[in-house]
N, C-alpha and C positions, 0 to 999 in steps of 0.2 A: 626449415626455419633455422638450421644450425644449432647454436646453443639454445637449450630450453630456457626461455624467458620466464621470469617470475612475476606474477601479478599479486599484489597484496591489496585486498579490500579493507577499508577502515570505516567503521561507523561507531556511534556512541549510544544512541537510543534504540536503534534497530537490533533485533536478535540476529545472531550469526546465521541461523537457519531461517532466512527471510525469503519470501517468495521472489522478490526481484534480485536480491544480492546473491543468494545461494542457488535457488532452483533455476533462475534464468541466466544471470551473468556468469557466475562461477562455473556451473556445470557446462555451459557452452564453451567457456575458455579452456577447461580441462579437455573437452572433446577435440578442441582445435590444437592441442599439443602444449599448452602453457602449464607451468607449475602455478598453483593457485593457493593462496592463504586468505583467511578472513579473520580480522581482529574486530570483535563486536561482543555484544552481550550474550552470555551463555553461563549456565550455572556450574559447568564442569570445573574441577579443580586444576586440571592440567590440559594442555593441548591434545587434540585427538583428530583422527582422520575420518571423513565421511565422504563416500563416493569420489575419492581422489582429491578432496579438498581438505587442507589442514585448517582446523578451527582453533583459534587462539582466544580463549575466553577472558572477559574482563569483569565477570560477575553480572549481577542483574540489579537494576535500580530504576526508579521512575523519573519522569520529566523534572520534577521539582525536588528530587532527593539531593542532599548535600554531596553525595558521592559523585554525582555528575561533575561537580566543580574540580574534583581531584583526579578524575578518570583520565583526562587528557595526558597527564604526566606519565602514567603507566603505559598508555597507548603509544606515546612517542617512543618510549624506550623499547617496547616490543617491536614496533615498526622499524626502527633503526637497526635492530639486531638482525632482521631478516635480509637487509641489503637487497631489496627487491629491485627489479627493473622498472616496474610500473607500480604506482600507488593510486588506487581508485578510491576517491573520497566520497562518502555518502551523507555528509552532514556539513552544513555551511560553517558551523562553529569549529570544525576541524581544519579549515583552510589555513589558519595561522600556523598550526602544527605542521601541516603539509609544506608550507613555505620554508619552515626551518629544516625539515627533512631534505628538501631540494637543495638548500644552501650547503648542507653537510654532504650530500651525495649529488653533485651537479649532473651526473649522467642519468640519474633516475628521472622518469617522466611522471608527472602528476596529472591525473585526469579527474575532473569533478563531475560526478554523476548527480545532476540536479533533479531530485525527486519531486521537489515542491517549488512553488513561488513563495520563498520564505518571507519576503517583505510583506506580501499580501496576507499570508497566514498570520503574521504578527498583528497586522492592522485590523483584520476582519474576523479571524477566528476568536475563540473565547479562552485562549490559553493564558493571556497576560492581562494585567490590570490596565485600565484606561490611562493611568498616570505614566506607565512605562512604555506603552506601545510606540509612540512616535520616536522616542529616544532610541529604543532598541531597533526599530525599523531603520533608522538612519545609520546606525552602526553596521547593521547587516548589509545595507546597500553599499556602504563604503568598502566593506570586505569583498563583496562581489565585484565591484568595480576594479579594485586593486588586483584581483585574480587575473585580469586581462593582461597585466604587465609581466606576470611570471609563470602562469599556468601553461601547460602543454596541450591539454585536450579538454573538451567539454562535451558531455552527454546530456541531452534533454529528454525527460520522460514524457513530455507533452509538446504538441505542435505550438500551442499557445505560449510556450516559454521562449520562443524565438524573439530576439530583440530585448530580452530582459537585461542582458549585458552585451557589450559590443565586442564579442569574441570572434576571431577569424573564422569564416565559414568553412574553410578547407580543413580545419581542425575541430569541427563541431559535427556531432551526429545526433539525429533524433532517433531515439530508441524507445518506442512506446511500450507501455507496461502491459503487453498482451499476455494471453494465457499460455502456460506451459504445463504439461502433465507432470504431477509430482513424481519424484523418483521412488518414493515409498508407496506401498499399496493404498488405495483409497478405501476407507472403511465403509461398510454398508450401514446406513443410518435408517432408523425407524422411529417416528415420534411416539412417545408413550400413549397407549390407548388406540394407536393406529388411526388417529383422526387426521384430516387434511391439515397441512400447515404451510406457513410462509416463513421466509428466512431473510434476515437483515445481516449482512456481513461487512467486515472491514472495521474502520475506526469507529469506536463507540463514543459519540459526542452529540451535543445539542444540534449543531447545524449540519451534522452528518445524518440526521433523520432518525436517530434512535428513539426519541420520545414520540415522534409522529408515528413510528411503527407500532408503538404500544397503544396509541390512541386508536389507530385503525383496527388493531387486534380486538380491542374492547368493543368497538362498534360492530364488527363482524360476528362476535360472539352473542350479540343480541338476536342474530338470525339463526346461527348454527354453531356447534362446537368447533372451534378453530384453534390450532396451535401456532405459537410463534417461537422461533429460535433466533436469538441475537447472538451471533458468532463473530467474535473479533476481540479487539483489545482497546483499553482506555488507559491513559496515563493519569487519569483523575479519579481517585477513589470516591469522591463525592458524587460523580456521575453514576457510578455503579450503585452506590447506596440509594440514590434517587430512583433508579430503575427498579431495584429490588423492593423498595418501599411502595412504589406505584403498583407493582404486581401483587404484593401482599394485600394491599387495600382493595384490589379488584376481586378478591375471593376466588381467583382462577389460577392459583399457583401450579396446579396439575396440568395446565395447558400452556406452560411457558418453560423455556430452557435458556439459561445463560451459559454460553460456551466460551471460555476464555476469561473475559472480564478484565481484571487487573493483571492477569497472567497471559502471556502470548499463547495463542492457539496454533498448533501446527497447521501448516498450509493444507496438508492432505485431509485434515479434519474438516476444514472449511469447504473444500471441494466435495467431500462426502455429504455434507448437509445440503449444498446446492443441488447435487445430483438427486437427492431424495425428495426435495420439497415440491409443492405445487407451483409456487412462483416466488420470486424475490422482490424485495422492497429497496428502493433507492429514493426515499422521500426527503432528499436534501433540502435545506434552506440555501438556494443557490446564490450565496454571497459572492463578492468579487473574487475571492481567493479560489473558488471552484467553478465559477460560472462557465468558463470556456474549456474546462478540462473534460476528459473522458475518464470517469472513475474506473479503477481497475476492476471493480465488481461487474461493470458492464461486459467486459471481455470474458470474465469467468462464467457469467450466466449464458452468454452466447455459446461458449464452448460446450456447456452442458445441455444446450437446447431448452433452456427454461425461460419462460417469459419474465419480464421485469417491469414492475410498476415504478415509474420514476416521476419526479417533480417536473412541472412545466418549466422549460428552459430552452431558448432558441437553439443552442448548439446541440442539445440532446434530441430535440424535436427534429432537426434537420437530419441527424444520423438515423433516427427511427424512420423518417419518411423514406430514406434511401434503402435501408435493409430490414426494417420491420422486426426489431428485437423485443419490443414490449409495448407498454401502454402509458401514455402521458396523462397524469392526473393533476387536477387543480387542488390546491390546499387552501383552506380546509375543504374536505370532501363533503359533498351533499349526501343525504340519505339515499338518493337515487343512485349516485355513483358507487356508494358502498354496496348497495344491492347488486349492481352490475358486476362488481368484483367477485362477489359471492357466486353469482350465477355463471359467470364465465370462467372462473378459475378454481372454485372450491366445491361446487356441487358435482363436478366431474374432473377427471384429469385432463388438463388442456393438452392439445396436440403439441408435439415438439416444435421448437422454433428453429427452422433450418436456416442457418447463416453460413455463407461461404467461409471456408477455413481461413482464407487470406485476411478476413476482417478481424479475426480474434486470435490467431495463432502467433506465438512467439517466433515461430520459424520465419515469419516475414520480417522480423526485427533484428535478429541476432547478427545477420550479415553486416548491417551498418556498424554495429559495435566492433566486430572483428576487423572490418575494413579500417576503422579509425586506429586500432592497435597497430595494424600493418603500416599505416601512414606515419605513425609516430616512432617507428623503430629506426 
């Protein structure tokens, strides 16, 4: 490759040690011979190195924290000092910053790694008030459209993101958010009391199924003692408070664990809970912003050979018909359906779910990312 090229990842709300940014993207790039840095949330006071990646911390703060408004200025300064060859952007709000970086460093290449359908998230998720959604969605749509005129490369985390912006296909790569084994050891997890338990991982939010998981947990405990682990992160302190209040009122606090909450939970901890559980929950409210997506947790449960109970949704049903990774359930669940869940998944350890590695492994995805980098050199 000649000169060692430098890739700088930039995010604002994601942690630096993020499953996609660090464990998948950055480590694959280091292995391919690139120098790699990440500018993102981290509580360290100074830059440090982990597994060959330089972490440049920007502190920690939530989605609605005022520090988010000022963070971009510090990020811009740090990014410019690096004089990287590639800047891989992981947040739509940082595209303006990236455009200025490119103006100052015309030879640098800017790649946008689109994790989400941001316009749909604004319109259909519960992050923003009704009064601001349409205005904010319009602004984001304009920023995305403008990226076509100056951006160098585009990475899409989902097949269904194709066509969201009219970017040249020869500089676009679909890099699905499949599973990669954490670089750190996976801890052994045992639920207190050694009772059977289920786990809900990922974003903790209303339409991501967190409260449905609690409702099912309460119903199952009418049949037999069952544990629930909610392992993930929420930017909304009120959501966490509602969850803890609901558990408190249930009188079953000893059968519930919240791992992470308003703090980011290390990826290896999440994998540890998946590996130890009886089955997983993906009881989403499949609104338009997630209806056609394959949630990351699907790949994570496939990799650990654990069955997943998921909401009825055509895209997920078609995938399940093809590879059989779990069970589709109608919500609200009938008492008969709850009993079936108990009988099939909790009264005994279910058999491992054997899924071909190509369906869930990051190894099938990283080549597309590395090929895009080669194309842009």
